[in-house]
MILOLO-388283 format. One record per residue (C-alpha): x, y, z; residue number from 1; residue in one letter. Coordinates in Angstrom, 2 decimals, always signed. Layout:
N
       X       Y       Z num residuo
       X       Y       Z NUM       A
...
//
This chain:
555
       X       Y       Z num residuo
  +71.65  -59.25   -8.88   1       X
  +71.66  -55.75   -7.65   2       X
  +69.41  -54.89   -4.76   3       X
  +66.58  -52.52   -5.62   4       X
  +66.57  -49.16   -3.91   5       X
  +63.25  -49.20   -2.12   6       X
  +63.59  -45.52   -1.21   7       X
  +63.99  -44.44   -4.80   8       X
  +60.75  -42.76   -5.93   9       X
  +59.13  -43.62   -9.18  10       X
  +58.66  -40.77  -11.64  11       X
  +55.14  -39.30  -11.31  12       X
  +52.50  -40.33  -13.76  13       X
  +50.97  -37.70  -16.00  14       X
  +48.85  -35.46  -13.81  15       X
  +50.26  -36.77  -10.52  16       X
  +50.88  -34.04   -7.91  17       X
  +48.96  -31.52  -10.08  18       X
  +45.91  -29.79   -8.61  19       X
  +42.75  -31.80   -9.16  20       X
  +39.68  -29.70   -9.94  21       X
  +36.41  -31.43   -9.07  22       X
  +34.09  -31.93  -12.01  23       X
  +31.31  -29.98  -10.31  24       X
  +33.63  -26.95   -9.97  25       X
  +34.49  -27.07  -13.66  26       X
  +30.80  -27.34  -14.49  27       X
  +29.97  -24.36  -12.26  28       X
  +32.78  -22.34  -13.82  29       X
  +31.59  -23.14  -17.33  30       X
  +28.05  -22.20  -16.39  31       X
  +29.20  -18.86  -14.94  32       X
  +31.27  -18.06  -18.03  33       X
  +28.45  -19.01  -20.35  34       X
  +25.88  -16.87  -18.52  35       X
  +28.21  -13.86  -18.25  36       X
  +28.94  -14.09  -21.97  37       X
  +25.22  -14.22  -22.66  38       X
  +24.56  -11.21  -20.42  39       X
  +27.41   -9.30  -22.07  40       X
  +25.89   -9.98  -25.49  41       X
  +22.43   -8.85  -24.35  42       X
  +23.90   -5.65  -22.93  43       X
  +25.59   -4.98  -26.27  44       X
  +22.18   -5.35  -27.92  45       X
  +20.69   -2.80  -25.45  46       X
  +18.62   -5.53  -23.79  47       X
  +19.73   -4.42  -20.34  48       X
  +16.73   -5.72  -18.39  49       X
  +17.28   -9.21  -19.80  50       X
  +21.00   -9.00  -19.06  51       X
  +20.31   -8.00  -15.47  52       X
  +17.89  -10.90  -14.97  53       X
  +20.78  -13.25  -15.75  54       X
  +23.30  -11.34  -13.63  55       X
  +21.01  -10.99  -10.61  56       X
  +20.38  -14.73  -10.75  57       X
  +24.13  -15.40  -10.90  58       X
  +24.66  -13.20   -7.85  59       X
  +22.97  -15.83   -5.66  60       X
  +25.84  -18.30   -6.12  61       X
  +28.72  -16.19   -7.46  62       X
  +28.67  -13.18   -5.17  63       X
  +32.48  -13.20   -4.95  64       X
  +33.06  -12.45   -8.66  65       X
  +34.11   -8.85   -9.41  66       X
  +33.39   -9.33  -13.13  67       X
  +29.75   -9.99  -12.26  68       X
  +29.38   -6.66  -10.46  69       X
  +31.34   -4.74  -13.10  70       X
  +28.85   -5.96  -15.69  71       X
  +25.83   -5.31  -13.45  72       X
  +27.00   -1.75  -12.91  73       X
  +27.30   -1.12  -16.66  74       X
  +23.79   -2.39  -17.32  75       X
  +22.28   -0.41  -14.47  76       X
  +24.08   +2.70  -15.78  77       X
  +22.57   +2.14  -19.21  78       X
  +19.12   +2.02  -17.58  79       X
  +19.96   +5.22  -15.66  80       X
  +19.50   +3.41  -12.35  81       X
  +22.47   +5.18  -10.85  82       X
  +21.92   +4.02   -7.26  83       X
  +22.12   +0.34   -8.23  84       X
  +25.00   +1.03  -10.63  85       X
  +26.96   +2.81   -7.91  86       X
  +26.48   -0.03   -5.44  87       X
  +27.51   -2.61   -8.04  88       X
  +30.72   -0.74   -8.86  89       X
  +31.53   -0.29   -5.15  90       X
  +31.14   -4.03   -4.64  91       X
  +33.32   -4.72   -7.70  92       X
  +36.06   -2.53   -6.23  93       X
  +35.80   -4.32   -2.87  94       X
  +36.26   -7.69   -4.56  95       X
  +39.12   -6.59   -6.82  96       X
  +41.14   -3.57   -5.65  97       X
  +42.71   -1.07   -8.04  98       X
  +46.15   -2.67   -7.67  99       X
  +44.83   -5.78   -9.44 100       X
  +43.11   -3.88  -12.28 101       X
  +46.03   -3.07  -14.57 102       X
  +44.89   -4.60  -17.87 103       X
  +43.19   -2.36  -20.45 104       X
  +39.44   -2.82  -20.88 105       X
  +36.20   -2.16  -19.04 106       X
  +37.55   -3.72  -15.81 107       X
  +40.62   -1.45  -15.65 108       X
  +41.05   +0.43  -12.39 109       X
  +41.07   +3.88  -13.99 110       X
  +37.89   +3.06  -15.91 111       X
  +36.24   +1.82  -12.71 112       X
  +37.19   +5.05  -10.90 113       X
  +35.53   +7.05  -13.67 114       X
  +32.37   +4.93  -13.41 115       X
  +32.36   +5.40   -9.63 116       X
  +32.76   +9.14  -10.05 117       X
  +29.93   +9.25  -12.58 118       X
  +27.45   +7.16  -10.61 119       X
  +28.17   +8.97   -7.34 120       X
  +27.58  +12.31   -9.03 121       X
  +24.39  +11.17  -10.76 122       X
  +22.97   +9.59   -7.60 123       X
  +23.35  +12.76   -5.54 124       X
  +26.86  +12.47   -4.09 125       X
  +28.92  +14.93   -6.17 126       X
  +31.69  +15.38   -3.62 127       X
  +32.34  +11.66   -3.43 128       X
  +32.30  +11.74   -7.22 129       X
  +34.88  +14.52   -7.11 130       X
  +37.06  +12.41   -4.82 131       X
  +36.99   +9.53   -7.32 132       X
  +37.57  +11.63  -10.44 133       X
  +40.62  +13.22   -8.80 134       X
  +42.27   +9.80   -8.90 135       X
  +41.73   +9.33  -12.65 136       X
  +44.50   +9.96  -15.18 137       X
  +42.28  +11.55  -17.81 138       X
  +44.98  +11.50  -20.48 139       X
  +45.15   +7.71  -20.39 140       X
  +41.42   +6.94  -20.62 141       X
  +41.27   +6.41  -24.37 142       X
  +44.13   +3.90  -24.40 143       X
  +42.97   +2.00  -21.30 144       X
  +39.39   +1.76  -22.57 145       X
  +40.52   +0.75  -26.06 146       X
  +38.88   +3.86  -27.49 147       X
  +35.51   +3.42  -25.76 148       X
  +36.05   +6.41  -23.46 149       X
  +37.69   +9.72  -24.36 150       X
  +39.46  +12.25  -22.17 151       X
  +36.52  +14.63  -22.72 152       X
  +34.19  +12.18  -20.97 153       X
  +36.28  +12.38  -17.83 154       X
  +36.62  +16.16  -18.10 155       X
  +32.84  +16.51  -18.24 156       X
  +32.36  +14.64  -14.97 157       X
  +35.22  +16.56  -13.37 158       X
  +33.63  +19.87  -14.36 159       X
  +30.20  +18.85  -13.04 160       X
  +31.67  +17.73   -9.71 161       X
  +33.73  +20.93   -9.40 162       X
  +30.65  +23.06  -10.07 163       X
  +28.71  +21.21   -7.37 164       X
  +31.59  +21.60   -4.91 165       X
  +31.85  +25.33   -5.63 166       X
  +28.09  +25.87   -5.18 167       X
  +27.98  +23.96   -1.89 168       X
  +31.06  +25.79   -0.58 169       X
  +29.60  +29.19   -1.46 170       X
  +26.38  +28.28   +0.35 171       X
  +28.45  +27.47   +3.45 172       X
  +30.50  +30.66   +3.08 173       X
  +33.79  +28.82   +2.54 174       X
  +36.28  +28.14   -0.22 175       X
  +35.95  +24.78   -2.03 176       X
  +39.06  +23.33   -0.42 177       X
  +37.99  +24.47   +3.05 178       X
  +34.55  +22.98   +2.60 179       X
  +35.54  +19.68   +0.99 180       X
  +36.55  +17.64   +4.11 181       X
  +33.33  +18.61   +5.87 182       X
  +31.20  +18.01   +2.77 183       X
  +32.69  +14.58   +2.19 184       X
  +31.79  +13.53   +5.73 185       X
  +28.20  +14.66   +5.22 186       X
  +27.91  +12.71   +1.98 187       X
  +29.51   +9.62   +3.53 188       X
  +26.99   +9.81   +6.35 189       X
  +24.09  +10.15   +3.93 190       X
  +25.33   +7.22   +1.84 191       X
  +25.79   +5.04   +4.93 192       X
  +22.24   +5.83   +6.04 193       X
  +20.95   +5.03   +2.55 194       X
  +22.65   +1.65   +2.93 195       X
  +20.96   +1.10   +6.32 196       X
  +24.21   +1.46   +8.28 197       X
  +23.16   +3.85  +11.07 198       X
  +26.24   +3.39  +13.27 199       X
  +28.55   +4.25  +10.39 200       X
  +26.39   +7.22   +9.44 201       X
  +26.37   +8.47  +13.02 202       X
  +30.17   +8.40  +13.12 203       X
  +30.48  +10.48   +9.95 204       X
  +27.91  +13.04  +11.06 205       X
  +29.60  +13.47  +14.43 206       X
  +32.96  +13.97  +12.74 207       X
  +31.38  +16.59  +10.47 208       X
  +29.89  +18.34  +13.50 209       X
  +33.35  +18.51  +15.06 210       X
  +34.71  +20.15  +11.90 211       X
  +31.90  +22.74  +11.73 212       X
  +29.27  +22.94  +14.44 213       X
  +27.59  +26.00  +12.87 214       X
  +26.08  +24.09   +9.93 215       X
  +22.72  +22.33  +10.21 216       X
  +23.54  +19.23   +8.10 217       X
  +25.24  +17.16  +10.85 218       X
  +22.28  +17.70  +13.18 219       X
  +19.77  +16.83  +10.45 220       X
  +21.82  +13.75   +9.66 221       X
  +21.94  +12.62  +13.29 222       X
  +18.20  +13.24  +13.57 223       X
  +17.65  +10.86  +10.63 224       X
  +19.94   +8.27  +12.21 225       X
  +18.05   +8.36  +15.51 226       X
  +14.73   +8.25  +13.67 227       X
  +15.95   +5.18  +11.78 228       X
  +16.83   +3.58  +15.11 229       X
  +13.42   +4.41  +16.59 230       X
  +14.81   +7.01  +19.00 231       X
  +12.24   +9.72  +18.38 232       X
  +13.18  +11.88  +21.39 233       X
  +16.86  +11.94  +20.45 234       X
  +15.93  +12.74  +16.87 235       X
  +13.72  +15.60  +18.04 236       X
  +16.51  +16.93  +20.29 237       X
  +18.90  +17.27  +17.33 238       X
  +16.31  +19.18  +15.33 239       X
  +15.39  +21.36  +18.30 240       X
  +19.06  +22.29  +18.65 241       X
  +19.02  +23.65  +15.10 242       X
  +16.01  +25.84  +15.91 243       X
  +17.42  +26.99  +19.24 244       X
  +21.07  +27.57  +18.37 245       X
  +21.56  +27.84  +14.59 246       X
  +18.46  +28.70  +12.53 247       X
  +15.35  +29.54  +14.62 248       X
  +12.93  +29.50  +11.67 249       X
  +14.54  +26.99   +9.32 250       X
  +11.61  +25.69   +7.20 251       X
  +13.24  +22.33   +6.41 252       X
  +13.74  +21.58  +10.11 253       X
  +10.21  +22.66  +11.03 254       X
   +8.74  +20.53   +8.22 255       X
  +10.80  +17.54   +9.33 256       X
   +9.60  +17.89  +12.92 257       X
   +5.95  +18.16  +11.89 258       X
   +6.16  +15.12   +9.60 259       X
   +8.15  +12.95  +12.00 260       X
   +6.05  +13.73  +15.06 261       X
   +2.78  +13.23  +13.18 262       X
   +4.04   +9.89  +11.84 263       X
   +4.75   +8.76  +15.37 264       X
   +1.30   +9.80  +16.57 265       X
   +2.45  +12.89  +18.49 266       X
   -0.07  +15.20  +16.88 267       X
   -0.16  +17.81  +19.65 268       X
   +3.59  +18.36  +19.39 269       X
   +3.41  +18.34  +15.59 270       X
   +0.77  +21.07  +15.68 271       X
   +3.03  +23.29  +17.79 272       X
   +5.72  +23.28  +15.11 273       X
   +3.09  +23.60  +12.38 274       X
   +2.01  +26.86  +14.00 275       X
   +5.54  +28.18  +13.55 276       X
   +5.51  +27.03   +9.92 277       X
   +2.24  +28.88   +9.30 278       X
   +3.84  +32.13  +10.47 279       X
   +6.63  +31.96   +7.86 280       X
   +6.42  +33.41   +4.34 281       X
   +5.28  +30.90   +1.75 282       X
   +8.13  +29.28   -0.18 283       X
   +8.55  +29.89   -3.91 284       X
  +10.41  +26.81   -5.16 285       X
   +8.06  +23.93   -6.16 286       X
   +9.90  +21.30   -4.09 287       X
   +9.67  +23.52   -0.99 288       X
   +5.98  +24.21   -1.64 289       X
   +5.28  +20.48   -1.94 290       X
   +7.27  +19.73   +1.22 291       X
   +5.20  +22.28   +3.14 292       X
   +1.99  +20.83   +1.70 293       X
   +3.15  +17.40   +2.83 294       X
   +3.47  +18.67   +6.40 295       X
   -0.14  +19.87   +6.33 296       X
   -1.17  +16.54   +4.82 297       X
   +0.24  +14.73   +7.86 298       X
   -2.16  +16.85   +9.92 299       X
   -5.06  +16.20   +7.50 300       X
   -5.36  +19.93   +6.71 301       X
   -7.03  +19.51   +3.32 302       X
   -7.61  +23.16   +2.46 303       X
   -4.03  +24.15   +3.23 304       X
   -2.73  +21.26   +1.11 305       X
   -5.04  +22.19   -1.75 306       X
   -4.17  +25.90   -1.66 307       X
   -0.45  +25.08   -1.93 308       X
   -0.42  +22.46   -4.70 309       X
   -3.40  +23.50   -6.84 310       X
   -1.54  +26.44   -8.45 311       X
   +1.29  +24.08   -9.39 312       X
   -0.97  +21.41  -10.87 313       X
   -3.14  +23.98  -12.68 314       X
   -0.12  +25.23  -14.61 315       X
   -0.30  +24.75  -18.36 316       X
   +3.43  +24.01  -18.43 317       X
   +4.02  +21.32  -15.82 318       X
   +7.39  +20.44  -17.35 319       X
   +8.56  +23.99  -16.68 320       X
   +7.18  +24.11  -13.14 321       X
   +8.73  +20.80  -12.08 322       X
  +12.31  +19.84  -12.84 323       X
  +11.40  +16.46  -14.32 324       X
  +14.97  +15.73  -15.39 325       X
  +16.26  +15.88  -11.82 326       X
  +13.31  +15.34   -9.49 327       X
  +10.23  +13.63  -10.90 328       X
   +9.27  +12.52   -7.39 329       X
   +8.18  +16.08   -6.54 330       X
   +5.55  +16.00   -9.31 331       X
   +4.36  +12.55   -8.18 332       X
   +4.03  +13.74   -4.59 333       X
   +2.32  +16.99   -5.60 334       X
   -0.17  +15.05   -7.72 335       X
   -1.04  +12.63   -4.92 336       X
   -1.41  +15.45   -2.37 337       X
   -3.55  +17.51   -4.74 338       X
   -5.78  +14.60   -5.79 339       X
   -6.50  +13.52   -2.21 340       X
   -7.10  +17.08   -1.00 341       X
   -9.42  +17.81   -3.93 342       X
  -11.36  +14.58   -3.31 343       X
  -11.82  +15.46   +0.36 344       X
  -13.03  +18.94   -0.59 345       X
  -15.65  +17.58   -3.00 346       X
  -13.72  +18.32   -6.20 347       X
  -13.36  +14.82   -7.64 348       X
  -13.60  +15.98  -11.24 349       X
  -10.66  +18.32  -10.74 350       X
   -8.66  +15.51   -9.09 351       X
   -9.24  +13.23  -12.10 352       X
   -8.48  +16.09  -14.50 353       X
   -5.04  +16.54  -12.91 354       X
   -4.28  +12.83  -13.18 355       X
   -5.43  +12.65  -16.80 356       X
   -3.37  +15.69  -17.80 357       X
   -0.22  +14.22  -16.31 358       X
   -0.87  +10.88  -18.00 359       X
   -1.66  +12.46  -21.38 360       X
   +1.66  +14.30  -21.27 361       X
   +3.42  +11.09  -20.16 362       X
   +5.25  +12.96  -17.39 363       X
   +5.56  +10.11  -14.86 364       X
   +8.07   +7.33  -15.50 365       X
   +6.62   +4.80  -13.08 366       X
   +3.20   +4.24  -11.60 367       X
   +2.63   +4.96   -7.93 368       X
   +0.54   +2.32   -6.15 369       X
   -1.22   +4.70   -3.76 370       X
   -1.99   +7.17   -6.55 371       X
   -3.27   +4.35   -8.78 372       X
   -5.67   +2.97   -6.15 373       X
   -6.92   +6.46   -5.33 374       X
   -7.60   +7.15   -8.99 375       X
   -9.46   +3.85   -9.50 376       X
  -11.58   +4.56   -6.45 377       X
  -12.48   +8.04   -7.72 378       X
  -13.32   +6.71  -11.19 379       X
  -15.57   +4.02   -9.65 380       X
  -17.30   +6.52   -7.37 381       X
  -15.99   +4.93   -4.18 382       X
  -15.41   +6.64   -0.84 383       X
  -12.09   +6.54   +0.99 384       X
  -11.26   +3.61   +3.30 385       X
  -10.21   +5.73   +6.30 386       X
  -12.63   +6.94   +9.00 387       X
  -14.79   +9.72   +7.64 388       X
  -14.55   +8.18   +4.14 389       X
  -11.12   +9.76   +3.69 390       X
   -8.32   +8.66   +1.39 391       X
   -4.64   +8.19   +2.23 392       X
   -2.14  +11.02   +1.80 393       X
   +0.71   +8.62   +2.66 394       X
   +1.33   +4.90   +2.30 395       X
   +0.85   +3.52   +5.85 396       X
   +2.84   +0.39   +4.97 397       X
   +5.92   +2.54   +4.43 398       X
   +5.30   +4.52   +7.61 399       X
   +4.85   +1.32   +9.62 400       X
   +8.03   -0.16   +8.12 401       X
   +9.95   +3.01   +9.03 402       X
   +8.75   +3.01  +12.61 403       X
   +9.49   -0.68  +13.13 404       X
  +12.75   -0.73  +11.15 405       X
  +14.88   -1.62  +14.17 406       X
  +12.19   -3.13  +16.42 407       X
  +12.65   -6.81  +15.58 408       X
  +10.27   -8.22  +18.26 409       X
   +7.48   -5.90  +17.07 410       X
   +8.14   -6.95  +13.47 411       X
   +7.95  -10.61  +14.44 412       X
   +4.78  -10.11  +16.46 413       X
   +3.04   -8.20  +13.67 414       X
   +4.15  -10.73  +11.06 415       X
   +2.83  -13.66  +13.11 416       X
   -0.45  -11.90  +13.88 417       X
   -0.85  -10.96  +10.25 418       X
   -0.48  -14.62   +9.28 419       X
   -3.22  -15.59  +11.72 420       X
   -0.89  -17.37  +14.14 421       X
   -1.42  -17.61  +17.88 422       X
   +1.21  -15.56  +19.73 423       X
   +3.11  -16.66  +22.80 424       X
   +2.96  -14.37  +25.85 425       X
   +6.09  -12.40  +24.94 426       X
   +5.08  -11.71  +21.34 427       X
   +1.50  -10.98  +22.40 428       X
   +2.85   -8.36  +24.78 429       X
   +4.87   -6.74  +21.97 430       X
   +1.80   -6.78  +19.73 431       X
   -0.41   -5.01  +22.25 432       X
   +2.35   -2.51  +23.00 433       X
   +2.48   -1.72  +19.28 434       X
   -1.30   -1.21  +19.24 435       X
   -1.08   +1.03  +22.29 436       X
   +1.68   +3.24  +20.89 437       X
   +0.45   +3.54  +17.30 438       X
   -3.31   +2.86  +17.18 439       X
   -4.05   +5.33  +14.38 440       X
   -1.18   +4.14  +12.19 441       X
   -2.06   +0.48  +12.80 442       X
   -5.68   +1.07  +11.80 443       X
   -4.48   +2.88   +8.66 444       X
   -2.11   -0.01   +7.93 445       X
   -4.91   -2.60   +8.14 446       X
   -7.36   -0.46   +6.17 447       X
   -4.79   +0.06   +3.44 448       X
   -4.18   -3.70   +3.24 449       X
   -7.89   -4.52   +2.88 450       X
   -8.44   -1.62   +0.47 451       X
   -5.68   -2.73   -1.89 452       X
   -5.99   -6.49   -1.27 453       X
   -7.86   -9.11   -3.27 454       X
   -6.75  -12.48   -1.87 455       X
   -9.51  -14.15   +0.16 456       X
   -7.21  -15.59   +2.83 457       X
   -5.30  -12.37   +3.48 458       X
   -8.47  -10.28   +3.51 459       X
  -10.08  -12.65   +6.03 460       X
   -7.13  -12.27   +8.42 461       X
   -6.94   -8.50   +7.99 462       X
  -10.66   -7.90   +8.50 463       X
  -10.59  -10.16  +11.57 464       X
   -7.72   -8.12  +13.00 465       X
   -9.76   -4.96  +12.51 466       X
  -12.82   -6.54  +14.12 467       X
  -10.87   -7.60  +17.21 468       X
   -9.44   -4.13  +17.94 469       X
  -10.56   -0.89  +19.49 470       X
   -8.45   +1.88  +18.03 471       X
   -8.01   +4.65  +20.59 472       X
   -7.29   +7.70  +18.49 473       X
   -6.53  +11.10  +19.98 474       X
  -10.11  +12.38  +20.10 475       X
  -12.17   +9.24  +19.64 476       X
  -12.36   +5.47  +20.03 477       X
  -13.02   +3.57  +16.82 478       X
  -14.64   +0.20  +17.41 479       X
  -13.32   -2.48  +15.12 480       X
  -16.74   -3.98  +14.41 481       X
  -18.15   -0.58  +13.48 482       X
  -15.30   -0.28  +10.99 483       X
  -16.11   -3.73   +9.62 484       X
  -19.72   -2.62   +9.15 485       X
  -18.49   +0.32   +7.11 486       X
  -16.33   -2.01   +5.01 487       X
  -19.40   -4.20   +4.44 488       X
  -21.95   -1.61   +3.40 489       X
  -20.00   +1.40   +2.10 490       X
  -18.64   +1.65   -1.41 491       X
  -15.03   +0.83   -0.47 492       X
  -12.67   -1.58   -2.19 493       X
  -13.42   -4.83   -3.98 494       X
  -16.62   -6.96   -3.89 495       X
  -14.58   -9.68   -2.19 496       X
  -13.81   -7.26   +0.65 497       X
  -17.54   -6.60   +1.18 498       X
  -18.23  -10.33   +1.34 499       X
  -15.35  -10.99   +3.76 500       X
  -16.53   -8.15   +5.99 501       X
  -20.11   -9.49   +5.86 502       X
  -18.87  -12.99   +6.76 503       X
  -16.97  -11.49   +9.71 504       X
  -20.11   -9.76  +11.00 505       X
  -22.00  -13.04  +10.61 506       X
  -19.31  -14.93  +12.51 507       X
  -19.43  -12.33  +15.29 508       X
  -23.23  -12.72  +15.55 509       X
  -24.10   -9.21  +14.42 510       X
  -25.90  -10.46  +11.30 511       X
  -27.81  -13.75  +11.00 512       X
  -26.65  -16.25   +8.37 513       X
  -29.98  -16.12   +6.53 514       X
  -30.45  -12.34   +6.88 515       X
  -30.97  -10.50   +3.60 516       X
  -28.66   -7.51   +3.16 517       X
  -27.61   -5.13   +0.39 518       X
  -23.95   -4.53   -0.44 519       X
  -21.94   -3.05   -3.30 520       X
  -20.61   -5.15   -6.15 521       X
  -18.46   -2.81   -8.24 522       X
  -20.81   -0.09   -9.66 523       X
  -24.10   -1.64   -8.55 524       X
  -25.78   -2.84   -5.38 525       X
  -26.86   -6.45   -4.91 526       X
  -29.22   -7.98   -2.34 527       X
  -29.30  -11.41   -0.76 528       X
  -28.03  -13.62   +2.05 529       X
  -24.30  -14.18   +2.53 530       X
  -24.49  -17.47   +0.62 531       X
  -26.46  -15.95   -2.23 532       X
  -24.17  -12.94   -2.51 533       X
  -21.08  -15.15   -2.52 534       X
  -22.63  -17.20   -5.35 535       X
  -23.39  -14.01   -7.31 536       X
  -19.79  -12.85   -6.92 537       X
  -18.51  -16.21   -8.18 538       X
  -20.70  -15.88  -11.28 539       X
  -19.58  -12.28  -11.81 540       X
  -15.91  -13.28  -11.70 541       X
  -16.54  -16.14  -14.13 542       X
  -18.22  -13.73  -16.55 543       X
  -15.29  -11.34  -16.18 544       X
  -12.81  -14.12  -16.97 545       X
  -14.86  -15.23  -19.99 546       X
  -14.84  -11.65  -21.30 547       X
  -11.05  -11.63  -20.96 548       X
  -10.79  -14.87  -22.93 549       X
  -13.04  -13.42  -25.65 550       X
  -10.86  -10.33  -25.88 551       X
   -7.76  -12.52  -26.20 552       X
   -9.39  -14.52  -29.01 553       X
  -10.30  -11.34  -30.89 554       X
   -6.76  -10.00  -30.61 555       X
//
């Protein structure tokens, strides 16, 4: 009997030595494919919001899939959200480079370059768009896109980018090819800053300054970088250099200095630059007029704000005055500035007339929270929440976020305090430093929160924070409890706010628990003890909810 060869290997069974894919991976892959197919179908039916809900949800677990971002970019483009579309296409390119995008279809490299060119141009970066479109073989678009895109589509974007390049070069006194390297650096810096990448932006702006130190853009860019990083003195130095060495009376630079310094509480310095602004001829372009009015708004100069924006808002042809196709934000800002200035000057009816006219013509795409709350307050006959019964020209939440963007300890301290937590010594020190540096802005921040808030728990914390502070403003000290009294008895905000403020005064011993007081409840005044008033408010809210149910039944 022959001896078996123990070393001889048996032939592999079916599937042996092949790659084993775990069941959960197959399930995940099937789920991804199913959802992408569903999103693709929704996009084809012009249901882009629904498609994006699916894709954004997929992004949580499939952020390495280029197909996902290709599809997101297409849907955002269809919604004309060119910033989001641009970022999606950039991410798609990062995940799958051009060398791997050879197959015809929407994911083809040439098609992606065209989409990148288009979205960069439409989101305000025409030179970067020009750089992308230069890489596209326009003659091959129709074949690669299977007829979805024609050569003319690419030629249109090329022409638009070339026109923008020519205009920017002429403004700088250079030929397009001379200007292009410098212009690309400026746009790369601006895009990096938009993406919250200050170090990258700083590098691009410094390179641009080396190419041409006679232009103001690199210095403006560096000023924005330093402002983003909380380096106000370095930011100011860059802007001062423009005024001292390049353009002594540049309105944009002067406006930027006034707005930045006022935001940071340096009102005396802001007023110095405002004086130089006042000596200049008035601008003619609407966006420049509104920017100047915004500077005066930072200084609470109501009459100057009103005199600048009222002629714009009184125009019978707002669509002709404001370029609504390109810059609807200018109209929104002009409306807010004009409404607040008019309210402060005792012209509430005019303020509401402006709002109604804009709404009747359906000129604003999206609602603005600050404008909405101001309008509701004016309609209800309320006074402003700020000291002196003034309204807000600017959203203090945004200003606070800008100032603390890179100050993580201050963010943490404010967040903890806002949640009613007890701070350790280090965070408590940061919190008090924040109060010391920005007392006016912090008071505005808290007043805005209580003015727009409705939740009982949040309002209780916010009103308590106001009560516990003394806000040392430039020419006065505002006692927190005096502010709480104003929130209790003046016609400001919601009925819940009045009750929370009254409860705070009771807790502080300024009002007895059984003391009878009169406060506002929407359009009428009510009288009673804290307990009685709270009960009345509960009944009022129940009636309001019942009315809502009745309306639903009728519909």
